[in-house]
C-alpha positions in Angstrom: 30.8 -6.4 -42.9 27.9 -4.0 -42.6 25.6 -6.5 -44.3 26.7 -9.3 -41.9 26.1 -6.9 -38.9 22.5 -6.2 -40.2 21.7 -9.9 -40.6 23.2 -10.7 -37.2 21.1 -7.9 -35.5 18.0 -9.0 -37.3 18.2 -12.6 -36.1 19.3 -11.5 -32.6 16.1 -9.4 -32.4 14.0 -12.3 -33.6 15.5 -14.5 -30.9 15.1 -12.0 -28.1 11.8 -10.6 -29.0 9.4 -13.2 -30.4 6.8 -11.8 -32.7 3.9 -13.5 -30.8 4.7 -11.5 -27.6 1.7 -9.3 -26.8 0.4 -7.4 -23.8 -3.2 -8.2 -23.0 -5.3 -5.8 -21.1 -8.9 -5.1 -20.3 -8.0 -2.0 -18.3 -7.3 0.6 -20.9 -7.8 1.2 -24.6 -7.1 4.0 -27.0 -9.6 4.3 -29.9 -10.2 7.1 -32.4 -7.8 9.3 -30.4 -9.8 8.8 -27.2 -8.4 7.0 -24.2 -10.7 4.8 -22.0 -10.2 3.3 -18.6 -12.5 0.3 -18.0 -14.7 1.7 -20.8 -14.8 5.2 -19.3 -13.5 8.2 -21.3 -10.6 9.7 -19.4 -11.9 13.2 -20.2 -15.2 12.4 -18.6 -13.4 11.1 -15.5 -11.3 14.3 -15.3 -14.4 16.4 -15.6 -16.8 14.6 -13.3 -15.0 12.3 -10.9 -12.6 12.5 -8.0 -9.1 10.9 -7.8 -10.4 8.4 -5.2 -13.2 7.3 -7.6 -10.6 6.8 -10.4 -8.3 4.8 -8.0 -11.3 2.5 -7.3 -12.1 2.3 -11.0 -8.6 1.2 -11.8 -8.3 -1.3 -9.0 -11.8 -2.9 -9.2 -13.0 -2.1 -12.6 -16.1 0.0 -11.7 -16.8 3.4 -10.2 -17.5 3.2 -6.4 -20.8 3.8 -4.6 -20.7 6.8 -2.3 -20.0 4.7 0.8 -17.2 2.8 -1.0 -15.6 6.1 -2.0 -15.8 7.5 1.5 -14.2 4.4 3.1 -11.4 4.3 0.5 -10.7 7.9 1.1 -10.4 7.3 4.9 -8.0 4.4 4.2 -5.8 6.5 1.9 -5.7 9.4 4.4 -4.7 7.0 7.2 -1.8 5.8 5.1 -0.3 9.2 4.3 1.7 9.9 7.4 2.3 8.6 10.9 5.4 10.6 12.1 8.8 11.2 10.7 10.1 8.3 12.8 8.6 5.8 10.3 11.2 4.3 7.8 9.1 5.3 4.8 9.4 8.9 5.9 12.9 9.3 7.3 14.6 7.0 4.7 13.6 9.2 1.7 14.7 12.3 3.6 18.1 10.8 4.2 18.4 9.9 0.5 17.3 13.4 -0.5 19.8 15.0 1.8 22.5 12.8 0.4 22.2 14.7 -3.0 19.8 12.4 -4.9 17.0 13.4 -7.3 13.4 13.5 -6.1 12.3 10.3 -7.8 15.3 8.4 -6.3 14.3 9.6 -2.8 10.7 8.5 -3.5 11.9 5.1 -4.7 14.0 4.7 -1.6 10.9 5.4 0.6 8.9 2.9 -1.4 11.6 0.2 -1.0 11.5 0.7 2.8 8.0 -0.8 2.8 8.1 -4.4 3.9 6.2 -7.0 6.0 7.2 -5.2 9.2 6.4 -1.7 8.0 3.3 -0.8 5.9 3.2 -4.2 4.2 1.1 -6.4 6.4 -2.4 -5.5 5.0 -2.2 -7.9 2.1 -1.3 -10.9 4.2 -3.8 -10.0 6.9 -6.5 -9.7 4.2 -5.7 -13.2 3.0 -6.1 -14.6 6.5 -9.3 -12.7 7.3 -10.9 -14.0 4.0 -9.6 -17.6 4.1 -12.9 -19.0 5.5 -11.3 -20.4 8.7 -12.3 -19.5 12.2 -10.3 -17.1 14.3 -9.1 -20.0 16.4 -7.9 -21.9 13.4 -6.1 -18.9 12.0 -4.2 -18.3 15.3 -3.4 -22.0 15.7 -2.1 -22.4 12.2 0.0 -19.2 11.9 3.0 -18.4 14.1 2.8 -14.7 13.2 -0.5 -13.0 12.6 0.0 -9.8 10.6 -2.1 -6.7 11.3 -1.9 -6.7 15.2 0.3 -4.8 17.6 2.1 -1.4 17.2 5.2 0.2 18.7 3.3 3.4 19.5 -0.2 2.2 20.2 0.0 -0.4 23.0 -3.7 -0.6 23.9 -5.5 0.7 20.8 -4.6 2.0 17.4 -7.0 5.0 17.0 -6.7 4.8 13.2 -7.9 1.2 13.2 -10.7 2.1 15.6 -11.9 5.0 13.4 -11.9 2.8 10.3 -13.9 0.2 12.1 -16.5 2.7 13.2 -16.6 4.4 9.8 -17.2 1.1 8.0 -20.1 0.5 10.4 -21.5 4.0 9.8 -21.2 3.6 6.1 -23.3 0.4 6.2 -20.6 -2.3 5.4 -21.1 -5.8 6.7 -18.4 -5.7 9.3 -17.7 -9.4 9.0 -14.0 -9.0 8.4 -13.7 -6.7 11.4 -15.5 -9.3 13.5 -13.0 -12.0 12.7 -10.2 -9.6 13.3 -11.5 -8.7 16.7 -11.9 -12.3 17.6 -8.3 -12.9 16.6 -7.3 -9.9 18.7 -9.0 -11.4 21.8 -7.3 -14.8 21.3 -3.9 -13.2 20.8 -4.3 -11.2 24.1 -5.2 -14.4 26.0 -2.4 -16.3 24.4 0.3 -13.7 24.8 -0.8 -12.2 28.1 -0.8 -8.7 26.8 -2.8 -6.5 24.4 -2.0 -6.8 20.7 -4.6 -4.4 19.2 -5.7 -4.5 15.6 -3.4 -2.0 13.9 -3.8 0.2 10.8 -2.6 -2.7 8.5 -5.2 -5.0 9.9 -7.9 -2.4 9.6 -6.9 -1.6 6.1 -7.1 -5.3 5.3 -10.7 -5.4 6.6 -11.6 -2.3 4.6 -10.0 -3.7 1.4 -12.1 -6.9 1.7 -15.3 -4.9 2.4 -14.5 -2.9 -0.8 -14.0 -6.0 -2.9 -10.3 -5.3 -3.5 -7.8 -8.0 -4.2 -5.6 -8.9 -1.2 -2.5 -8.5 -3.4 -3.1 -4.8 -3.4 -2.2 -4.3 0.2 1.2 -2.7 -0.2 0.1 -0.8 -3.3 -2.9 0.7 -1.4 -0.6 1.8 1.5 1.9 3.3 -1.0 -0.8 5.3 -2.9 -1.5 7.1 0.3 2.1 7.2 1.8 3.7 8.6 -1.4 1.9 11.9 -0.6 3.5 12.1 2.8 6.9 11.1 1.4 6.7 13.8 -1.2 6.0 16.5 1.4 8.9 15.3 3.5 11.3 15.1 0.6 10.3 18.6 -0.6 10.9 20.0 3.0 14.3 18.3 3.1 15.3 20.1 -0.2 14.0 23.4 1.1 15.9 23.1 4.3 19.1 22.5 2.3 20.3 19.9 4.8 23.6 18.1 4.3 23.7 14.4 4.4 22.9 12.7 7.7 25.5 10.7 9.7 24.8 8.8 12.9 26.6 10.1 16.0 28.9 7.8 18.0 26.4 7.8 20.9 23.8 6.3 18.5 25.9 3.2 17.7 26.5 0.2 19.9 29.6 -1.7 18.9 29.5 -5.5 19.7 32.5 -7.7 20.2 
């Protein structure tokens, strides 16, 4: 019986895990007990470089220039926090207060990121870099991500600062130009201001930095996870019980 079980498990493993399945990566390598990231010794990175530089190295494959590092730092700081009212900050607090572990609360916060909160930068970057005019982009897309904000009706100051910082650091500004053109067309079409928001500004900065548009949500989360961690820790320190909505916060519909 044991022999039959061994044979069965052997062939089951063969079927489920083909021998030719291999991961392929150019990102990292371990050789002679040394670990390298894009060819850079991790000990050298730990000793001589900042975390922002290493983030850039991971995501683009090379260490950043000084102006690239400065712009990426500004983007990451902008993403860290924007009030406890945001889903990615109050959701992890609710999960933490409900008696879950730290990593579970963090995961809940990460899962609250979507196309309507913190997740528009990637799609906006795709549109800004598609090679079409602002007029074409507005005409062909019912929803243009990266514009409008519940708090900032006339101007998102974070977007304004990133725009100015990219200018001061010597970037081309071509993606901000097309974003601003779209902003004007949307205002005329809608009859109200829909200012470039932090997602749209992040999209422009990502493109200026040569980062893939698919990294939009990841870049936001790299910054936001810092804010989430602080709020979760505070929740534990306060020792709050789980949250429950009050009757006056619910509207029942027939």
